[in-house]
C-alpha positions in Angstrom: 82.7 84.3 123.9 82.9 80.8 122.5 85.1 78.6 120.3 85.1 75.7 118.0 87.7 73.0 117.3 88.8 72.2 113.7 91.9 70.6 112.3 94.8 72.8 111.1 94.3 73.8 107.5 90.5 73.7 107.6 88.5 76.7 106.5 87.7 79.1 109.4 84.1 80.2 109.9 83.9 83.7 111.4 81.0 84.0 113.9 80.5 87.6 113.0 80.0 86.9 109.4 76.3 87.9 109.5 77.2 91.3 111.0 79.9 91.8 108.4 77.5 91.0 105.6 75.2 93.8 107.0 78.1 96.3 106.7 79.2 96.1 110.3 82.9 95.2 111.0 83.7 91.9 112.7 85.3 93.7 115.8 82.6 96.3 116.2 81.1 94.2 119.1 84.4 94.5 121.0 85.5 90.9 120.3 88.1 89.5 117.8 88.8 86.0 116.5 92.0 84.4 117.8 93.4 81.2 116.4 95.1 79.0 118.9 97.4 76.3 117.4 98.9 73.3 119.2 102.7 73.3 119.2 102.9 69.4 119.2 100.2 68.3 116.7 97.9 69.7 114.0 94.9 70.6 116.2 93.8 74.3 116.4 90.9 76.2 117.9 89.3 79.5 116.8 87.7 81.5 119.6 86.3 85.0 120.1 87.6 87.0 122.9 87.4 90.6 124.0 89.8 92.8 122.2 91.3 94.1 125.5 91.5 90.8 127.3 94.6 89.3 128.9 96.1 86.0 128.1 94.7 84.6 131.3 91.2 85.5 130.1 91.9 84.0 126.7 93.0 80.8 128.5 89.7 80.7 130.4 87.7 81.1 127.2 89.8 78.4 125.6 89.3 76.0 128.5 85.5 76.4 128.1 85.7 75.9 124.4 87.6 72.6 124.5 85.9 71.5 127.8 89.2 71.0 129.6 89.7 72.7 133.0 93.4 71.6 133.0 94.1 74.3 130.4 94.1 77.0 133.1 96.7 75.2 135.3 98.9 73.4 132.7 98.4 75.4 129.5 101.2 77.8 128.3 101.2 80.3 125.4 104.3 80.5 123.2 105.6 82.8 120.6 106.8 81.7 117.2 110.3 81.5 118.5 109.3 79.3 121.5 109.3 82.0 124.1 106.8 81.7 127.0 104.1 84.4 127.2 103.0 85.4 130.7 99.3 85.2 131.6 99.2 88.8 132.7 100.2 90.1 129.2 97.6 91.7 127.0 96.4 90.1 123.9 97.3 93.2 121.8 97.5 92.7 118.0 98.3 89.0 118.3 95.7 86.9 116.4 97.5 83.6 116.3 98.9 81.9 119.4 100.9 78.8 119.9 99.7 76.7 122.9 101.2 73.7 124.8 100.6 71.8 128.0 97.1 70.5 127.3 95.3 69.0 124.3 93.1 71.3 122.1 90.2 68.9 121.6 87.3 67.9 123.9 87.9 64.8 126.1 86.4 61.5 124.9 83.1 60.4 126.3 83.2 58.1 129.2 82.5 54.5 128.4 79.3 53.4 130.1 79.6 50.4 132.5 79.2 47.0 131.0 75.7 45.5 131.2 74.4 42.0 130.7 73.4 42.9 127.1 76.8 44.1 125.9 79.5 42.5 128.1 82.1 40.2 126.6 81.9 36.8 128.4 85.4 35.8 127.1 87.1 38.8 128.6 88.6 37.7 131.9 89.5 41.3 133.0 86.1 42.9 132.4 83.8 43.8 135.2 80.0 44.2 135.2 79.2 47.4 137.0 75.8 48.3 135.6 73.4 49.0 138.6 70.4 47.3 136.9 72.5 44.2 136.0 73.9 44.0 139.5 70.4 44.4 141.0 69.1 41.7 138.6 71.9 39.3 139.7 71.1 40.0 143.4 67.4 39.4 142.8 68.1 36.1 141.1 70.7 34.9 143.5 73.5 35.0 140.9 77.1 35.9 141.4 78.3 38.2 138.5 81.4 36.1 138.1 79.2 33.2 137.0 78.3 35.1 133.9 81.8 34.8 132.4 83.1 32.0 130.3 85.5 29.4 131.7 87.9 27.9 129.2 88.0 24.1 128.7 91.6 24.0 130.0 90.3 24.9 133.5 88.5 21.6 133.8 91.4 19.4 132.9 93.1 17.8 135.9 95.7 15.1 136.5 94.1 11.7 136.3 90.8 13.1 135.0 89.6 11.6 131.7 89.1 14.0 128.8 85.6 12.8 128.4 84.6 13.8 131.9 86.4 17.1 131.6 84.6 17.8 128.4 81.3 16.8 130.0 81.9 19.3 132.9 82.8 22.0 130.5 79.6 21.6 128.4 77.5 21.4 131.5 78.8 24.6 133.1 78.8 26.4 129.8 75.1 25.5 129.2 74.4 26.6 132.8 76.2 29.9 132.2 74.2 30.6 129.1 70.9 29.8 131.0 72.1 32.1 133.8 72.7 34.9 131.4 69.2 34.6 130.0 67.8 34.6 133.6 69.6 37.8 134.4 68.5 39.4 131.1 64.9 38.7 131.9 65.2 40.0 135.4 66.9 43.2 134.1 64.1 43.7 131.6 61.6 43.4 134.4 63.4 46.0 136.4 63.6 48.3 133.4 59.8 47.7 132.9 59.0 48.6 136.5 61.1 51.8 136.2 59.8 53.0 132.9 56.2 51.7 132.6 53.4 53.0 134.8 51.9 50.8 137.5 48.8 48.9 136.5 45.9 47.8 138.8 47.4 44.4 139.3 50.6 43.9 141.3 51.4 40.8 139.1 51.9 42.9 136.0 55.7 42.9 136.5 57.7 40.2 138.2 56.8 37.2 140.2 56.7 33.5 139.5 52.9 33.1 139.2 53.0 29.9 137.1 54.0 27.6 140.0 54.7 24.1 138.8 53.6 25.0 135.3 56.2 27.8 134.9 58.7 27.6 132.1 62.0 25.8 132.8 64.6 28.4 133.9 67.5 26.2 132.6 66.4 25.0 129.2 69.9 24.5 127.7 71.2 22.6 130.7 68.2 20.2 130.6 68.6 19.8 126.9 72.2 18.8 127.5 71.1 16.3 130.1 68.6 14.8 127.6 71.4 14.4 125.0 73.7 12.9 127.7 71.0 10.4 128.7 71.4 8.8 125.2 75.0 7.9 126.1 73.9 6.1 129.3 72.1 3.3 127.4 73.4 -0.2 128.3 73.3 -1.4 124.7 76.0 1.1 123.6 78.5 -0.8 125.6 78.3 -3.7 123.1 78.5 -1.6 120.0 81.9 -1.7 118.3 83.1 -0.6 114.8 83.1 -3.2 112.1 86.7 -4.2 111.4 87.3 -6.1 108.2 89.5 -9.1 108.8 92.2 -10.0 106.2 91.2 -12.3 103.4 92.8 -15.7 104.0 91.5 -17.4 100.9 93.6 -18.3 97.9 97.1 -16.7 97.6 96.2 -13.5 99.5 99.4 -13.8 101.6 101.7 -14.5 98.7 103.3 -11.3 97.4 104.4 -10.7 93.9 107.9 -11.8 93.0 108.4 -9.7 89.9 110.9 -6.9 90.5 111.8 -4.0 88.2 115.1 -4.1 86.3 117.5 -1.2 86.4 117.1 0.6 82.9 120.5 2.2 83.2 122.4 -1.1 83.3 123.7 -2.0 79.8 123.0 -5.4 78.4 126.4 -5.8 76.8 129.5 -4.4 78.4 131.5 -4.2 75.2 128.9 -2.0 73.5 128.7 0.2 76.6 132.5 0.6 76.7 133.2 1.1 73.0 130.0 3.0 72.1 130.2 6.6 70.7 128.2 8.0 73.6 130.1 6.1 76.3 131.0 8.2 79.3 134.5 7.1 80.5 134.9 10.0 83.0 136.2 9.4 86.5 133.2 11.1 88.0 130.9 8.6 86.3 133.0 5.7 87.7 132.7 7.2 91.2 128.9 7.6 90.9 128.4 4.0 89.7 130.7 2.9 92.5 128.5 4.7 95.1 125.4 3.2 93.6 127.0 -0.3 93.7 127.8 0.2 97.4 124.2 1.2 98.1 122.9 -1.9 96.4 125.3 -4.1 98.4 124.2 -2.3 101.6 120.5 -3.1 100.7 121.5 -6.7 100.0 123.0 -7.2 103.4 119.6 -6.5 105.0 118.0 -9.3 103.0 118.1 -13.0 103.8 120.9 -14.0 101.4 121.5 -17.6 102.7 123.9 -19.3 105.1 126.6 -20.6 102.8 130.2 -19.3 103.0 130.3 -18.3 99.4 127.0 -16.4 99.7 128.3 -14.5 102.8 131.7 -13.7 101.3 130.6 -12.6 97.9 129.0 -9.3 99.1 132.1 -8.5 101.1 134.5 -9.3 98.2 132.4 -7.3 95.8 132.3 -4.3 98.1 136.0 -4.6 98.5 136.6 -4.7 94.8 134.1 -2.0 93.9 134.9 0.2 96.8 138.2 0.0 98.5 140.3 -1.5 95.7 138.7 0.8 93.1 139.4 3.8 95.2 143.0 2.7 96.0 143.7 2.1 92.3 142.3 5.5 91.5 144.6 7.1 94.1 147.7 5.2 92.9 146.9 6.3 89.3 146.4 9.9 90.4 149.8 9.9 92.3 151.6 8.4 89.2 150.0 11.0 86.9 150.9 13.8 89.4 154.5 12.6 89.3 154.6 12.5 85.5 153.2 16.1 85.4 155.7 17.2 88.0 158.6 15.7 85.9 157.2 17.4 82.8 156.9 20.7 84.6 160.5 20.5 85.8 161.7 19.7 82.3 159.9 22.7 80.9 161.3 24.9 83.7 164.9 23.7 82.9 164.4 24.4 79.2 163.0 27.9 80.0 166.0 28.5 82.3 168.5 27.5 79.5 166.8 29.8 77.1 167.1 32.6 79.6 170.8 31.9 80.0 171.3 32.0 76.2 169.4 35.3 76.0 171.5 36.8 78.8 174.7 35.6 77.0 173.7 37.2 73.7 172.9 40.4 75.5 176.3 40.4 77.1 178.0 39.7 73.8 176.1 42.5 72.1 176.9 44.9 74.9 180.6 44.1 74.7 180.6 44.5 70.9 178.9 47.9 71.2 181.4 48.9 73.8 184.3 47.7 71.7 183.0 49.6 68.6 182.6 52.8 70.6 186.2 52.5 71.9 187.5 51.7 68.4 185.7 54.7 66.9 187.0 56.9 69.7 190.7 55.8 69.2 190.6 55.6 65.3 192.3 58.5 63.5 190.8 60.5 60.7 190.6 58.8 57.3 193.4 59.9 55.0 191.7 58.7 51.8 188.1 58.0 50.6 188.9 54.3 50.0 189.6 53.7 53.6 186.3 55.3 54.6 184.4 53.2 52.0 186.0 50.0 53.2 185.2 50.8 56.8 181.5 51.5 56.1 181.3 48.2 54.1 182.8 46.3 56.9 180.4 47.8 59.4 177.4 46.8 57.2 178.6 43.3 56.9 179.0 43.1 60.7 175.5 44.4 61.2 174.1 41.9 58.7 175.7 39.0 60.4 174.6 40.2 63.8 171.0 40.3 62.5 171.3 36.8 61.1 172.7 35.5 64.4 169.7 37.1 66.3 167.2 35.6 63.8 168.8 32.2 64.2 168.5 32.6 68.0 164.8 33.5 67.8 164.2 30.5 65.5 165.8 28.2 68.1 163.8 29.7 70.9 160.5 29.2 69.0 161.5 25.6 68.1 162.2 25.0 71.8 158.8 26.4 72.8 157.1 24.2 70.2 158.9 21.2 71.4 157.8 21.9 75.0 154.2 22.3 73.9 154.3 19.0 71.9 155.9 17.3 74.9 153.1 18.5 77.2 150.4 17.6 74.7 151.9 14.1 74.2 152.1 13.6 78.0 148.5 14.7 78.6 147.3 12.4 75.8 149.2 9.5 77.4 147.8 10.2 80.8 144.3 10.5 79.5 144.7 7.2 77.7 145.9 5.5 80.8 143.0 7.0 82.8 140.5 5.9 80.2 141.9 2.4 80.2 141.7 2.3 84.0 138.1 3.6 83.9 137.2 0.9 81.3 138.7 -1.7 83.6 136.7 -0.3 86.5 133.5 -0.2 84.4 133.9 -3.8 83.6 134.2 -4.8 87.2 131.2 -2.7 88.2 129.1 -4.2 85.4 129.7 -7.8 86.5 129.3 -6.8 90.2 126.0 -5.1 89.4 124.7 -8.1 87.5 125.5 -10.5 90.4 124.1 -8.1 93.0 120.8 -7.6 91.1 120.3 -11.4 90.8 121.1 -11.9 94.4 118.9 -9.0 95.5 116.0 -10.4 93.4 116.4 -13.8 95.1 116.5 -12.2 98.5 113.4 -10.1 97.9 111.5 -13.1 96.7 112.5 -15.1 99.7 111.6 -12.2 102.0 108.2 -11.8 100.3 107.5 -15.5 100.8 108.5 -15.3 104.5 106.4 -12.2 105.0 103.4 -13.9 103.5 103.7 -16.9 105.8 104.3 -14.5 108.8 101.2 -12.5 107.8 99.1 -15.7 107.7 100.3 -16.8 111.1 99.8 -13.3 112.5 96.2 -13.1 111.1 95.3 -16.4 112.7 96.8 -15.2 116.1 95.0 -11.9 115.7 91.7 -13.6 115.0 92.0 -15.6 118.2 93.1 -12.5 120.2 90.2 -10.4 118.9 87.7 -12.2 121.1 89.6 -11.6 124.3 90.3 -8.0 123.3 86.6 -7.5 122.6 85.6 -8.8 126.1 88.2 -6.6 127.7 87.1 -3.6 125.7 83.5 -4.2 126.8 84.6 -4.4 130.4 86.5 -1.1 130.0 83.4 0.5 128.4 81.3 -0.6 131.3 83.7 1.0 133.7 83.6 4.2 131.6 79.8 4.0 131.6 79.8 3.7 135.4 82.1 6.8 135.7 79.9 8.6 133.2 76.7 7.9 135.1 78.4 8.9 138.4 79.4 12.2 136.8 76.0 12.6 135.3 74.3 12.2 138.7 76.8 14.6 140.4 76.1 17.2 137.7 72.3 16.7 138.1 72.7 17.1 141.9 74.9 20.2 141.4 72.2 21.8 139.2 69.5 20.9 141.8 71.6 22.3 144.7 72.4 25.5 142.7 68.8 26.0 141.7 67.7 25.5 145.3 70.4 27.9 146.6 69.4 30.5 144.0 65.7 30.1 144.9 66.5 30.7 148.6 68.4 33.8 147.7 65.5 35.0 145.5 63.0 34.4 148.3 65.2 36.2 150.8 65.7 39.1 148.4 61.9 39.4 147.7 61.1 39.0 151.5 63.5 41.8 152.3 62.1 43.9 149.4 58.5 43.4 150.8 59.7 44.3 154.3 61.5 47.5 153.0 58.4 48.4 151.0 56.1 47.9 154.0 58.5 49.9 156.2 58.4 52.7 153.7 54.6 52.6 153.5 54.3 52.6 157.3 56.6 55.6 157.5 54.5 57.5 155.0 51.3 56.6 156.9 52.9 57.7 160.2 54.0 61.0 158.7 50.5 61.5 157.2 48.9 60.8 160.6 51.1 63.3 162.3 50.4 66.0 159.7 46.6 65.6 160.1 46.6 65.0 163.9 44.9 68.4 164.7 41.7 67.8 162.7 39.5 64.7 163.4 37.8 65.0 160.1 41.1 65.1 158.3 42.3 62.1 160.4 39.2 60.1 159.4 39.8 61.0 155.8 43.5 60.1 155.9 43.3 56.3 155.6 41.2 56.5 152.5 43.5 59.0 150.7 45.6 57.8 147.8 49.4 57.6 147.8 51.7 59.0 145.1 53.1 55.5 144.5 52.0 51.9 144.6 53.8 49.0 146.3 55.7 46.5 144.2 54.3 43.4 146.0 50.8 42.8 147.3 50.4 42.5 151.0 47.6 41.2 153.1 44.6 43.1 154.5 46.0 42.8 158.0 48.7 45.2 156.9 46.2 47.9 156.0 44.3 47.2 159.2 47.5 47.5 161.2 48.2 50.9 159.6 44.6 51.9 160.1 44.8 51.2 163.9 47.4 53.9 164.1 44.5 56.5 163.7 43.4 59.1 166.2 42.7 57.9 169.7 44.4 58.0 173.1 46.3 54.8 172.6 47.3 55.6 169.1 48.3 59.1 170.0 50.2 57.9 173.0 52.0 55.3 170.9 52.8 57.8 168.2 54.0 60.4 170.8 56.1 57.7 172.6 57.7 56.3 169.5 57.9 59.6 167.6 56.4 57.9 164.6 59.5 55.8 163.8 59.0 53.1 166.4 55.5 52.3 165.1 56.8 52.0 161.6 59.6 49.6 162.7 57.2 47.5 164.6 54.9 47.2 161.6 57.8 46.2 159.3 59.1 43.6 161.8 55.6 42.1 161.9 55.4 42.0 158.1 58.9 40.4 157.9 57.9 37.6 160.3 54.6 37.2 158.5 56.3 36.8 155.0 58.8 34.3 156.5 55.9 32.2 157.7 54.1 32.5 154.4 57.3 31.3 152.7 
């Protein structure tokens, strides 16, 4: 029985389709297809199970199909209503099952450990766990943490110049890149030794056989030192940027004294006040007053002179165009408000009088109707037709005169309303005329104040420009004299920076030399230990081979010349082979082998080789 995973809604492929095509039913082999759907998501699995299996057996087949053992312990079958099905129940006619408790898709593949080829040097949380990479790091004397990038902020310290911090960052970054290349080469050699067959020469893979002519192991770092050596030249201290001094010839320090004129200011005040397009609104007066105050504020910052009249004119102008103008506007608004209140009260009194007259007429009409009703009720029946005719004629005359009185009353009410409207219109026109006259008076004041302010401002700007030109000339002369002293001081400062730069350069060179020496010592120790381990392994194999052939002298004589199934990584001297050969048959050799049990001899040979390689180093 097996299964396959497909998303819900995909077309199901029946495994017994070939048998069904041959005329054999799908369940003839004793198995049926069961669709298992996930209750939480859209995944589903189609499996083939025996027709008489239990739900526990179905769960076992399902766990093998999705490659998840936790299906047996955590998985639960459900009905459409959500009821839990027990594992001991038979499958029966059910061909679709709901499942929960475990996912219905294979687990993701495990991510292989990071190697030197695919690691992210900028990830501070990543670890290099590849065995070959770690072995290459150990063989080259490199700590795996040295392969990761260190940000420039880590080199910044209190009191440390940014130039030195940047230099340290570039040095250690170049050293890191060279270290990564060294580890990559070592890893490729290890892979070559594992995958490629051994050749006749031990020097085919690994080993520094070039000696002094070998390639530089830190090319980027030495290229950085070559670039840095250019900055250590003494002549660069006296180099400085070319600064163009100001031109002191002619009138270079005399500024222009032509100032722009305000285009909005009218040339003639009468034409501006009586023109057809003249804006006499109060808002325009307030805007021009604010502009006038801003001009006066700018004038106060200019050298306006020392006379009393010159000092007092801006103050009096600001008072006339600011405080007095605003106070006059407030007084005018209060007077107009009082006039409108009086007019409003008069209109209210007139409306109240009209209301009283209306109520009086209503009372008179009501009393007349009441009197007529009582008269009709108390009047006897007419004895003749003449009386009846006279009475109806009198009633018509009375109605006519009542209508005329009402019409006269309405005419008077309308006349009173017209009179009120005319009174309001006349009052509003009067107030508008007074406001316009006040605005014209204010515009006249502002016009003359602006003219005086602009003339005084132009004089102040001219005077300020002349003073600035003279000050600039004096400052240029002083700056020219101070440039020499500053240049000498800057050269001394650059010399001090050069001294610090050289000191840091030497310390970095020494750090590279010490690090290379330390790594070389670790490389030699690693290789010496590898040679010792290899010799120890060879000695053990030779000892076991001698013990296996101890019964036959001919076999013993043939044993040293026999070939081994593997070759050593490093070449070792002839004395090693002779030392192994001395362990052949003989009383002394057999006694030593019997006394040491084979292992003591191997250890003695390895110790001898370890001391020999240390001497050769």
